[in-house]
C-alpha positions as CSV (number, residue, x, y, z in Angstrom):
1,M,23.3,0.4,25.4
2,K,20.4,-2.1,25.2
3,P,17.5,0.5,26.0
4,R,18.9,2.7,23.2
5,R,19.0,-0.2,21.0
6,A,15.3,-1.2,21.7
7,L,14.4,2.6,21.4
8,V,15.8,2.5,17.8
9,V,13.8,-0.7,16.9
10,A,10.8,0.8,18.2
11,I,11.4,4.1,16.1
12,L,12.0,2.1,13.0
13,G,9.1,-0.2,13.5
14,A,6.8,3.1,14.0
15,I,8.1,4.5,11.0
16,L,7.6,1.2,8.9
17,V,4.0,1.0,10.0
18,L,3.4,4.8,9.5
19,F,4.8,4.8,5.9
20,V,4.0,1.4,4.7
21,V,1.4,-0.5,6.7
22,V,-1.2,2.3,7.3
23,P,-1.0,3.5,3.6
24,A,-1.5,0.1,2.3
25,V,-4.5,-0.8,4.5
26,M,-6.0,2.7,3.7
27,S,-5.4,1.8,-0.1
28,L,-6.7,-1.6,-0.2
29,A,-9.8,-0.4,1.8
30,R,-10.9,1.8,-1.1
31,G,-12.1,0.4,-4.3
32,G,-13.8,-2.7,-5.5
33,G,-10.7,-4.0,-7.9
34,A,-8.3,-6.6,-7.3
35,A,-5.2,-5.9,-5.1
36,C,-2.3,-4.7,-7.5
37,F,1.4,-3.6,-7.1
38,A,1.7,-2.1,-10.6
39,D,-0.9,-1.2,-13.6
40,S,0.2,-4.3,-15.4
41,A,-1.3,-6.5,-12.7
42,C,-4.8,-5.1,-13.6
43,P,-7.1,-6.5,-16.6
44,L,-7.3,-4.1,-19.5
45,S,-4.5,-2.0,-17.7
46,A,-4.8,0.9,-20.4
47,I,-8.1,1.9,-19.0
48,N,-8.0,0.2,-15.6
49,P,-5.0,1.3,-13.8
50,C,-3.7,0.6,-10.2
51,V,-5.1,3.2,-8.0
52,R,-3.6,4.0,-4.6
53,H,-5.1,6.2,-2.0
54,P,-2.8,7.8,-0.7
55,S,-0.7,7.9,-3.8
56,F,2.6,7.0,-2.0
57,A,1.0,3.5,-0.8
58,V,2.8,0.5,-1.8
59,V,-0.1,-1.5,-3.1
60,G,-3.4,-0.2,-4.5
61,R,-6.6,-1.6,-5.9
62,C,-7.6,-1.8,-9.9
63,A,-9.9,1.2,-10.7
64,F,-12.7,-1.4,-11.8
65,G,-13.4,-4.7,-10.8
66,I,-13.0,-6.8,-14.2
67,R,-13.0,-10.4,-13.9
């Protein structure tokens, strides 16, 4: 049973990396604005939305680097 449990843990870890970590890193690598989880985290959010690439990423960057 232990090898099967290790396989399940490895598969779940790979899924987490594939669907959360990699998209988050890709999203943060693009753009110069601050990191954001929601539009409200960005200054002047009406014109400066939180942009995610790919769109399903958990985090993104504010469209513009307004300070």
